[in-house]
C-alpha positions in Angstrom: -7.6 12.4 -14.1 -4.0 11.3 -15.0 -1.4 10.6 -12.3 0.6 13.7 -13.5 -2.5 15.9 -13.0 -3.1 14.3 -9.6 0.4 15.1 -8.4 -0.2 18.8 -8.9 -2.9 18.9 -6.2 -3.9 22.2 -4.8 -3.0 23.3 -1.3 -5.5 24.8 1.1 -4.3 26.7 4.1 -0.8 25.3 3.6 -2.0 21.7 4.0 -1.7 19.4 1.0 -5.1 18.0 -0.1 -3.7 14.8 -1.4 -3.6 11.1 -0.5 -0.8 8.7 -1.4 -1.2 5.4 -3.2 1.7 3.0 -2.7 2.7 -0.2 -4.5 5.8 -2.0 -3.2 7.8 -4.6 -5.0 10.7 -6.5 -3.5 13.3 -4.2 -5.1 11.4 -0.8 -5.2 8.5 1.2 -3.9 6.2 3.4 -6.0 4.3 6.3 -4.3 1.8 8.4 -6.3 0.0 11.5 -4.8 -3.6 11.8 -5.9 -5.7 14.9 -5.5 -8.3 14.5 -2.7 -11.7 15.3 -4.0 -15.0 15.1 -1.9 -16.1 11.5 -1.5 -12.8 10.0 -2.9 -12.6 6.3 -2.0 -9.6 4.0 -1.7 -10.5 2.1 -4.9 -11.0 5.3 -6.9 -7.6 6.7 -5.6 -5.9 3.5 -6.8 -7.5 3.8 -10.3 -6.5 7.5 -10.5 -3.0 6.8 -9.5 -2.1 5.1 -12.8 -0.5 2.2 -10.9 -3.0 -0.4 -12.3 -2.0 0.5 -15.8 1.7 0.6 -15.0 1.7 -2.7 -13.2 -0.9 -5.0 -14.9 0.3 -7.9 -12.6 -1.6 -6.3 -9.7 -4.3 -8.8 -8.8 -8.0 -8.2 -8.8 -10.0 -7.9 -6.7 -7.8 -5.3 -5.0 -6.5 -6.0 -1.5 -5.9 -2.6 0.1 -4.6 -1.2 3.3 -4.6 2.1 5.1 -1.4 2.6 7.2 -1.2 -1.2 7.5 -4.9 -1.9 8.3 -7.0 -3.8 5.8 -9.7 -1.7 4.1 -12.2 -2.1 1.3 -12.2 -0.2 -2.0 -15.3 1.8 -0.8 -13.5 3.3 2.2 -13.7 7.1 2.1 -10.3 8.9 2.3 -9.1 12.0 4.2 -6.2 14.3 3.5 -2.8 12.6 4.2 -4.1 9.1 4.0 -1.8 6.4 2.5 -3.5 3.7 0.5 -1.3 0.5 0.1 -1.9 -1.9 -2.7 -0.8 -5.3 -1.3 0.7 -8.3 -3.1 0.0 -11.9 -2.3 2.4 -13.7 0.0 4.9 -15.8 -1.9 5.3 -18.1 1.2 3.0 -18.9 4.1 4.8 -17.4 7.2 3.7 -20.4 9.3 5.4 -22.8 6.9 8.6 -20.6 7.0 8.6 -20.7 10.8 8.1 -24.5 10.8 11.0 -24.9 8.4 13.3 -22.7 10.6 12.4 -24.8 13.6 13.0 -28.1 11.8 16.5 -26.8 10.7 17.3 -25.9 14.3 16.7 -22.2 13.8 15.8 -20.1 16.8 12.3 -18.7 16.8 11.2 -16.2 19.3 13.6 -14.3 21.7 17.1 -13.6 20.5 19.9 -14.7 22.8 21.7 -11.9 24.6 24.8 -10.4 22.9 28.1 -11.1 24.6 
């Protein structure tokens, strides 16, 4: 099923029977609605979204999330779920923190405003 066909998902009882697949870049975010079919998994929703073809730089194996929580490609989906395709970190957050501390940067609580 193409991404265009997926976007035209039917509605049952006024509720959309779709899931969203999201891929975010530093400058932009792409959200594609995919028709929810019985047994649809996170991996299949990503494949149906067309984002893998549009962004060949997406690394395999896929690293996915559901509302910020890590999930596997075999996770069954429900109406309204939002599957996130994650990108690798460009910098280790622990190293970034160490560098801020070494430069005298404040880490932790912000000082009160005056």
